C-alpha positions in Angstrom: -128.2 78.3 -58.2 -131.3 77.9 -60.4 -131.8 80.4 -63.2 -134.5 83.0 -63.5 -136.4 80.8 -66.1 -136.6 77.1 -65.3 -138.1 74.1 -67.1 -139.7 71.4 -65.0 -140.6 68.0 -66.4 -142.6 65.3 -64.6 -142.6 61.9 -66.3 -144.9 59.2 -64.9 -143.9 55.5 -65.5 -146.3 52.6 -66.0 -145.6 51.4 -62.3 -146.7 54.8 -61.1 -143.3 55.8 -60.1 -142.1 59.1 -61.5 -139.1 61.3 -62.4 -139.0 65.1 -61.9 -136.4 67.1 -63.8 -135.5 70.8 -63.8 -133.5 72.3 -66.5 -131.6 75.6 -66.2 -130.8 75.9 -69.8 -131.3 73.8 -72.9 -130.6 70.3 -71.6 -128.6 71.5 -68.6 -130.0 69.5 -65.6 -130.1 71.3 -62.5 -132.3 69.0 -60.3 -133.6 65.5 -60.5 -135.8 63.6 -58.0 -137.1 60.1 -58.4 -140.6 59.7 -57.0 -141.5 56.2 -55.8 -145.2 56.8 -56.2 -147.7 59.3 -57.7 -151.3 59.3 -58.5 -150.8 62.2 -60.8 -153.3 61.5 -63.8 -151.2 62.5 -66.8 -148.3 60.6 -68.3 -146.2 63.7 -68.4 -146.3 67.5 -67.8 -144.1 70.3 -68.5 -144.2 73.6 -66.6 -142.0 76.8 -67.0 -141.2 78.9 -63.9 -140.3 82.5 -64.7 -140.2 85.2 -62.0 -141.9 83.0 -59.6 -144.8 82.4 -61.9 -145.8 78.9 -63.3 -146.7 78.6 -66.9 -147.6 75.9 -69.3 -145.6 75.7 -72.5 -148.5 77.3 -74.5 -148.1 80.4 -72.2 -144.4 80.7 -72.5 
C-alpha cells in the first residue's frame, strides 16, 4: 500500500525511453515502471502527491 505522501520521479533517457519511480519514504521504492517511449519535453520531473493533490517540490 502506498503512503499518504508519495514522491514520483520521471527520468527521460536520451533515446526517449523513460523510468517512472514512486517512493514511499526516503529511498524506499514502492513502484517502478519502464516506459519504452515518451515525448515528455523535460529530462526529468519530480512530483509530490499528498492527500490526492499533486505538488511540485517548490510547493511541498
